[in-house]
N, C-alpha and C positions, 0 to 999 in steps of 0.2 A: 574563561576561568574567573571565578569570583575573587575580588580583591579582599585581602585579609585586613581586618581592622587592627590598628596598632595596639589597642588595649587587650585584644585577644592574644596576640603574640607575646606581649609583656607578661601576662598572667601565666602562660605556659612556660616561658623561659625561666621564671622565678623558680619553678619546681625543679627543672632539670639542671640549670646552670648554676644553681647555688650550691656548688660542691665544696666550697670553702669550709673546712672542718673547724668548728669552734668547740668549746668545752662541752656544750650540750650534745652535739652530734657524736663526739668521741665517747661520751658517757653512754649514749644509745648503742654504739657499736660494741663497747666493752660488755654491757649488760646482755645484749643480744647474743654475743659469742659465748658468754658464761652460761646462759640459760640453755641455748640450743646446741652448742658444740660445733656450730657451723662457722666457717671462716667468711667474713664479710669482705667483699671486694670494693664496694662503694655504697653510699647511703645518700638519699635525697629527702629533704624535708619540705613539706608544703602544708597549706591549710587543710588539705584533704587528708593527709596522713604521711606515714613514713614508707619509703620505698627502699628495700634492701636488695642489693645485688650480691648474691653469694657465689662462692667458687663452685666450679663444676663438680657435681656429685653431692653437694651439701644441702640441696633443697629439701630432701626427705627429712634430714635432721632438723632443719629449721622449722618445717611445718609440724612435725611430730605426729604421733599416731592419732588419727581422726581429727587432726588440727588442734590438738591439746596445747601444744607449745605456742602456736599463734594466738590462741585464746588467752593464754596466760600473759603473753607479751602485750597484747592489746589492752588488757586490764592494767598491767604495770605502767605502760607508757601513756595510757588514756588517749590513744590515737589509733586510727585504722592502720593496718600493716599489709603491705604487698611484698611478696618475696619473688624474685626473679633469679633463676639459675643461669649463671654466665656460661657461654659455650664459645669455643674458638670459631666454629662454623656460623656464618651469618644467618643461614636459614634456620638452624636449630635455635639460635638466640632469639630470632623473631618469633618462632613458635612459643618459646618460653615467656616472652613478653606478652604475647596475645592470649596466652592460656587463661581461661577455658574456651576462648573463641577458636573456631577451626577455620583454617584457610586451605583451599583445595590445592593450590600450587604456589610456591615461592621460587622465583627465578632471579638470578643476578646477571645483569648485563652492564659491563663496565662499572660505573659507580651508580647505577640505577637499580633499585630493588623493585620488583613487580610482584604484587600480591594478587592472586586470582581466587575469586569465590563465585559460586553460581547463585547463591541466595542473596537477594538484595537486602534482606534484614541483617544478614551477617556483615555485609559491606557497611551498612550504617553503624553497626556496633563497633566495627574496626576503626572507622573514622571517628566516632564519638561526637558528643555534643560540641559544637563550635570547632570541630577538628582536633579536640584535645588529645584523644588517644593516638591519632596519627602523628600529631606533633611530638608527643612524648617519645613514640617509637623512632621518629626521625631524629630527634636530638640524641637519643641513646646510641643509635647506629652511627651518627656522625662522630660521637665521642670515642666509641670503641673500635669502629671499623672504617672510618673515613668514607662512609657512604653518604652521598650528598642529597639524594631525594628518593622518595617512595611514591610509587604509583599504585593506587588501589583500584 
């Protein structure tokens, strides 16, 4: 297994673990909830954009018809926005995080999550450049479900 460079890990953790809500993030949540009508469970800010985790069933409200609400919010915040719908079931939450990517099978064994896909290109997209997508997924699962590792 290839050893992970400290700088890569640090960059990824900034996005996920910076959940300390400051005035700016609370303002983002308030405006997001007013415009969309969706309830925000959590928010993460990074140099890439804003990641909103919304309550189960509120993703449609947050996205809007044909993505109109997302476009409006992107213009207002001047940042890219990703919306993830929270789900109590780990497998469904993983599907929501990875959307629009498709995974053939998601299985849970003890505290180990196994993602199975037949296409090597899909596997590369799930892992992401420098393992960024997989690390994001791993950190989110560790926070909400106490899942320790992911095998792709």
